[in-house]
C-alpha positions in Angstrom: 4.0 -63.0 -12.6 4.8 -66.4 -13.9 2.5 -68.7 -16.6 0.7 -70.8 -13.3 -0.8 -67.7 -12.4 -2.6 -67.6 -15.7 -6.6 -67.8 -16.0 -7.0 -66.9 -12.5 -9.5 -63.8 -12.0 -8.3 -60.3 -12.2 -10.2 -57.1 -12.0 -9.2 -55.0 -15.1 -6.4 -52.5 -14.6 -4.7 -54.3 -12.3 -1.3 -53.9 -11.5 1.4 -56.4 -10.3 5.0 -54.7 -9.6 5.8 -53.1 -13.1 2.9 -55.4 -15.0 0.4 -53.4 -16.1 -2.9 -55.8 -16.8 -5.9 -55.0 -18.7 -9.4 -56.9 -19.8 -10.5 -57.1 -23.3 -13.2 -58.5 -24.3 -13.9 -59.5 -27.8 -15.9 -61.9 -29.7 -17.5 -63.4 -26.6 -14.3 -64.0 -24.7 -12.3 -62.3 -21.9 -8.9 -61.9 -22.0 -6.1 -60.5 -20.6 -3.8 -58.0 -21.7 -0.4 -56.8 -20.3 2.2 -54.9 -20.4 5.8 -56.3 -19.6 8.7 -53.5 -18.7 11.5 -55.3 -17.2 13.8 -57.3 -18.7 13.6 -59.9 -16.3 9.8 -60.3 -17.1 11.0 -60.5 -20.6 13.2 -63.1 -19.6 10.6 -65.4 -17.7 8.5 -64.9 -20.9 11.1 -67.4 -23.1 9.3 -70.5 -23.5 5.8 -69.0 -24.6 7.6 -66.0 -27.1 9.4 -68.9 -28.4 6.4 -71.0 -29.3 4.5 -68.1 -30.6 7.1 -67.5 -32.9 6.6 -70.9 -34.2 3.0 -70.5 -34.2 2.9 -67.4 -36.5 2.4 -67.5 -40.2 3.9 -64.3 -41.0 7.4 -63.9 -42.4 9.0 -61.1 -41.6 9.0 -61.2 -37.7 12.8 -61.7 -37.0 12.9 -58.8 -35.6 10.4 -60.0 -33.2 11.8 -62.5 -31.8 12.7 -63.7 -28.5 17.0 -63.5 -29.4 16.9 -60.5 -31.1 14.7 -58.4 -28.6 16.2 -60.1 -25.7 19.8 -59.4 -27.0 19.2 -55.7 -27.6 18.0 -55.3 -24.2 20.9 -57.1 -22.8 23.0 -54.5 -24.8 20.9 -51.8 -24.7 19.3 -51.4 -21.4 21.2 -53.5 -18.5 23.3 -51.4 -16.5 21.9 -48.3 -17.5 21.3 -45.6 -15.2 19.4 -43.5 -17.2 18.1 -44.4 -20.6 15.2 -42.7 -22.9 14.1 -46.0 -23.7 12.0 -48.8 -21.6 10.0 -51.5 -22.8 6.4 -52.4 -22.6 6.2 -55.4 -24.4 2.2 -56.2 -25.0 1.1 -59.6 -24.4 -2.6 -60.9 -24.4 -3.5 -64.1 -22.5 -6.3 -66.4 -23.4 -6.5 -68.5 -20.1 -2.8 -69.5 -19.6 -2.4 -69.3 -23.2 -0.3 -66.7 -25.0 -2.1 -65.6 -28.2 -0.1 -62.3 -28.9 3.5 -60.5 -28.3 4.1 -57.1 -29.7 7.0 -56.0 -28.7 7.2 -52.0 -28.5 9.6 -49.4 -26.3 8.7 -46.2 -25.1 11.7 -43.6 -26.6 11.8 -40.2 -25.5 12.4 -38.3 -28.4 12.9 -34.5 -27.0 12.0 -32.8 -23.8 8.4 -33.2 -23.4 7.3 -35.9 -26.9 7.7 -39.6 -25.5 6.7 -42.1 -28.3 5.8 -45.4 -28.5 8.2 -47.2 -31.4 9.6 -51.2 -31.9 11.2 -52.6 -29.4 15.0 -51.8 -30.8 14.0 -49.3 -33.1 15.7 -48.1 -35.2 17.7 -51.3 -35.6 14.8 -53.3 -36.0 14.4 -53.5 -40.1 10.4 -54.8 -40.1 7.5 -53.4 -37.5 5.2 -56.7 -37.0 3.5 -58.8 -33.8 3.5 -62.3 -33.2 0.0 -64.0 -33.2 -1.8 -67.3 -33.1 -3.6 -67.9 -36.4 -6.0 -69.4 -34.3 -6.9 -67.3 -31.5 -5.8 -64.2 -32.6 -7.6 -62.4 -35.6 -8.1 -58.9 -37.2 -10.6 -57.5 -34.5 -9.2 -58.5 -31.5 -6.0 -56.9 -32.6 -7.9 -53.6 -32.9 -9.2 -54.2 -29.8 -5.6 -54.4 -28.5 -4.9 -51.5 -30.0 -7.8 -49.5 -28.6 -6.5 -50.2 -25.2 -2.5 -49.5 -26.3 -3.4 -45.9 -27.3 -5.7 -45.2 -24.4 -2.7 -45.4 -22.0 -1.0 -42.5 -20.6 2.1 -41.0 -20.7 2.5 -41.3 -24.8 2.1 -38.8 -27.3 2.1 -40.7 -30.1 2.8 -44.5 -31.9 5.5 -44.5 -34.7 5.7 -47.8 -37.0 8.4 -47.5 -39.9 8.6 -50.5 -42.1 5.3 -52.6 -41.8 4.8 -55.0 -44.5 1.7 -54.7 -46.1 0.7 -57.9 -46.4 1.1 -58.5 -42.3 -1.7 -58.3 -40.0 -0.4 -55.4 -38.2 -0.7 -53.2 -41.5 -4.5 -54.3 -41.9 -5.2 -53.3 -37.8 -3.9 -49.8 -38.6 -5.4 -49.1 -41.4 -6.3 -45.4 -42.2 -4.8 -43.8 -39.3 -2.7 -41.1 -38.6 0.1 -40.0 -41.2 2.4 -41.2 -43.3 5.2 -40.0 -45.2 4.3 -39.3 -49.4 8.0 -42.1 -49.9 7.2 -45.2 -51.4 8.9 -48.1 -49.5 9.7 -51.7 -50.2 12.4 -54.4 -49.4 14.1 -56.0 -52.6 13.6 -59.9 -51.9 15.6 -62.5 -54.0 12.7 -64.8 -54.1 14.4 -69.0 -54.8 11.0 -70.7 -54.6 11.6 -71.3 -58.5 15.5 -71.8 -58.5 16.0 -75.4 -58.3 20.0 -74.8 -58.2 22.8 -72.0 -58.6 24.4 -73.3 -61.9 20.7 -73.0 -63.6 19.7 -69.8 -61.9 23.3 -68.5 -63.3 22.7 -69.7 -66.7 19.4 -68.2 -66.4 21.2 -64.0 -66.2 21.1 -62.0 -68.9 24.6 -62.2 -70.6 25.6 -59.0 -69.6 25.5 -59.6 -66.4 26.9 -63.2 -65.8 30.2 -61.2 -67.5 30.1 -58.6 -65.5 29.8 -61.0 -62.5 33.0 -63.1 -63.9 35.0 -60.0 -64.9 35.0 -58.4 -60.8 35.9 -62.3 -59.7 38.3 -62.7 -62.2 40.0 -59.0 -61.6 40.2 -59.7 -58.0 41.7 -63.3 -58.4 44.5 -61.6 -60.3 45.4 -59.8 -57.1 45.5 -62.6 -54.7 43.9 -66.0 -53.7 40.4 -65.5 -53.5 38.3 -67.1 -50.7 34.8 -67.6 -49.0 33.8 -68.5 -45.5 30.4 -68.7 -43.6 30.8 -68.5 -40.0 28.5 -68.8 -37.2 28.0 -67.5 -33.4 30.6 -69.3 -31.7 33.0 -71.0 -34.1 37.6 -69.9 -33.7 37.6 -66.1 -35.3 33.7 -65.2 -34.8 33.8 -61.9 -32.4 36.8 -60.8 -33.7 34.8 -60.8 -37.7 32.1 -59.1 -36.1 34.1 -56.4 -34.8 36.3 -56.2 -38.1 32.9 -56.1 -40.0 31.7 -53.3 -38.0 35.0 -51.3 -37.7 34.7 -51.7 -41.5 31.3 -50.2 -42.5 32.0 -46.9 -39.4 35.0 -46.3 -41.9 32.5 -46.5 -45.1 29.8 -44.4 -43.0 32.2 -41.7 -42.6 33.5 -41.6 -45.7 30.6 -41.3 -47.3 28.3 -39.1 -44.6 25.9 -41.3 -44.5 23.3 -41.7 -41.4 24.2 -44.7 -39.5 24.9 -43.8 -35.7 23.8 -46.3 -34.0 26.7 -48.5 -35.6 29.5 -46.5 -33.7 28.0 -47.5 -30.3 30.1 -49.7 -28.8 26.4 -51.3 -27.2 26.0 -52.6 -30.8 29.1 -54.3 -30.9 28.3 -56.0 -27.9 25.1 -57.0 -29.3 26.2 -58.4 -32.8 28.4 -60.6 -31.1 25.9 -62.2 -28.6 22.8 -62.6 -31.3 22.4 -65.7 -32.8 24.3 -67.8 -30.5 20.6 -70.4 -30.5 22.4 -73.6 -31.9 20.1 -74.3 -34.5 20.0 -74.3 -37.8 17.4 -72.2 -38.7 15.6 -70.4 -35.7 17.7 -66.8 -35.8 21.2 -68.7 -36.1 23.7 -65.5 -37.1 25.7 -66.0 -40.4 28.9 -63.8 -41.1 29.9 -64.4 -44.2 33.9 -63.4 -45.4 35.5 -62.5 -48.8 38.7 -62.9 -48.0 42.1 -61.8 -50.5 45.3 -64.3 -48.9 43.3 -64.9 -46.4 42.5 -61.2 -45.8 38.9 -60.4 -45.0 38.3 -57.3 -48.2 34.1 -57.3 -47.6 31.8 -58.9 -44.7 28.3 -59.6 -44.6 26.0 -60.1 -41.1 22.7 -62.0 -42.0 20.2 -64.1 -39.6 18.3 -67.0 -40.8 14.2 -67.2 -39.6 12.0 -69.4 -40.7 13.6 -70.2 -43.9 14.2 -66.7 -44.7 17.4 -64.6 -44.7 17.8 -61.3 -43.9 20.8 -59.6 -45.2 21.6 -57.5 -42.4 25.0 -55.6 -42.6 27.7 -55.7 -45.4 30.8 -53.8 -45.3 34.2 -53.6 -47.8 37.2 -52.8 -47.1 37.5 -49.6 -48.6 40.9 -49.9 -49.9 39.3 -52.5 -52.7 36.3 -50.7 -53.4 37.1 -50.2 -57.4 37.1 -53.9 -57.5 33.4 -53.9 -56.4 34.0 -56.7 -53.6 30.7 -56.3 -52.1 29.4 -57.2 -55.2 31.5 -60.4 -55.1 30.6 -61.5 -51.3 27.1 -60.8 -52.4 27.0 -63.9 -55.2 28.9 -65.7 -53.2 26.1 -65.6 -50.6 23.4 -66.2 -52.8 25.2 -69.4 -53.8 25.2 -70.2 -50.0 22.0 -69.2 -49.8 20.4 -71.8 -52.8 23.0 -74.5 -52.1 21.8 -74.1 -48.4 17.6 -74.3 -48.5 17.1 -70.6 -48.2 13.6 -69.5 -49.5 13.7 -65.7 -49.5 16.8 -63.9 -49.6 15.7 -60.5 -48.2 17.8 -57.2 -48.9 15.7 -55.5 -45.8 14.6 -52.0 -47.1 17.4 -49.3 -48.4 16.4 -48.4 -51.4 19.5 -48.9 -52.9 19.1 -49.0 -57.0 22.3 -52.1 -56.9 19.4 -54.4 -55.7 17.1 -54.3 -58.9 20.0 -57.0 -60.6 20.3 -59.0 -57.6 16.2 -59.3 -56.6 13.2 -60.8 -58.4 10.6 -59.5 -55.9 9.5 -56.5 -53.2 7.1 -56.5 -50.1 5.5 -52.9 -50.1 6.0 -51.3 -46.4 3.9 -48.4 -45.1 5.1 -46.1 -42.3 2.2 -45.3 -39.9 2.3 -42.2 -37.6 -0.5 -42.1 -35.1 -0.8 -39.5 -32.8 -2.7 -39.9 -29.0 -2.6 -36.4 -28.0 -2.1 -33.0 -29.4 1.8 -32.8 -28.8 1.5 -36.2 -30.6 -0.6 -34.5 -34.1 1.9 -31.8 -34.3 5.4 -34.6 -33.5 3.8 -37.1 -36.6 1.9 -34.6 -38.9 4.6 -31.7 -39.1 7.7 -33.5 -38.1 7.6 -37.1 -39.4 5.5 -36.8 -41.9 6.4 -33.5 -43.2 9.8 -32.0 -42.0 11.7 -35.0 -41.3 11.3 -37.1 -44.8 11.9 -33.7 -46.7 15.4 -32.9 -44.6 16.4 -36.6 -45.2 16.0 -36.6 -48.7 17.7 -33.2 -48.8 20.6 -34.4 -47.4 21.0 -37.4 -49.4 21.3 -34.9 -52.6 24.1 -33.7 -51.4 27.6 -35.3 -52.6 28.9 -37.7 -50.5 32.1 -35.3 -49.3 29.8 -32.7 -48.4 27.5 -35.0 -46.3 30.6 -36.0 -44.4 31.7 -32.7 -43.2 27.8 -31.6 -42.4 27.1 -35.4 -40.4 30.7 -34.4 -38.2 29.2 -30.8 -37.5 25.7 -32.0 -36.6 27.0 -34.6 -34.2 29.2 -32.1 -32.7 25.6 -30.2 -32.4 23.9 -33.2 -30.9 26.6 -33.5 -28.6 26.7 -29.7 -27.0 23.2 -29.3 -27.1 22.3 -32.5 -25.8 19.3 -35.1 -26.8 16.7 -33.6 -24.1 17.6 -30.1 -24.4 14.6 -28.5 -26.8 13.9 -28.0 -30.2 17.5 -28.3 -31.4 18.0 -31.3 -30.4 14.8 -32.7 -32.0 16.3 -31.5 -35.1 19.5 -32.7 -35.1 18.8 -36.6 -32.9 15.6 -37.2 -34.9 16.1 -37.4 -38.7 17.7 -41.1 -38.8 
């Protein structure tokens, strides 16, 4: 169904191929809510999707952008004979105008449990939706949510990392379960920073000395240089692969959770992401700190609506004692100031080191809303109950022991299979 058919009369709960449509009445208006389920349907929505990105007033919406969602679908869904995930991208139309896009997908997390999660989860770093502020409000958002939750075939909706300042947080406010964990994203707000030199001078003396000392130690080893590559530039794809390889090595050595980084499709996804040709909207940047021309610290990040998302960083473990990642981070923040970035976002990882690099934070919520009794068990006792406790216990274990334990868990996961009952639920759903 293309844009030219918008505004025609339809019966409520109509179907057109894979597209499900429902009529929503709100504030004296009748609107059409569609659920798109194929990559082709999403591709056809490109113009309306990108136009809505520009009208949406909220920050933290990069992971709902057309480029992010389409590149993920192309990498992880196309050509798959069997997948446990299926797109469920909800679009709301007021006549011929798209006024909301909520990118979700269904995911089987056990043999008998199917949940709605954000499209691309768990790779997405924020859960949000795109909307036109002139034609979409809280009451309409709640009407959409009630329509979505009443569709059969799903047991719950699980939303991690919902920005508290966003409309979605108000739509789902007070519903479902959440873990008793304080969540936030650490952010370096650059609004009051005129230039790099004044920012560096304003740092506490101890911080300035530490940063200078780290850089000086590396410079004694050879020639230190810093480069920023973009998609399509010489060596970009190879550097992306190197960044992921270094990240994988770090994850293995520390026993950190991050199975998606080892998926070969993730590398293809990152190589194809952000080749938009623009300076701002969804451009991906690869930052490389090199020593004698060899990268020792790399970072992949995205710029969107003036914000920069520090998505994935990696270091050469042979230089770990020199803290090359921190030297690279300093260079990246200097680049951000000099190129007009408004916010440098470290995203939702709770690492303590971020406090010395940031000056504000965005509170986040996790919300798990059951649709039936099975969903009630899953949301209350696993997602908001046992799962966060297991994760907290796991991260208190020494890194070397974690690495051995994670190897055993991976072996069990391969033996048992993703959809083979309760054991599968335990070994596959912790991340």
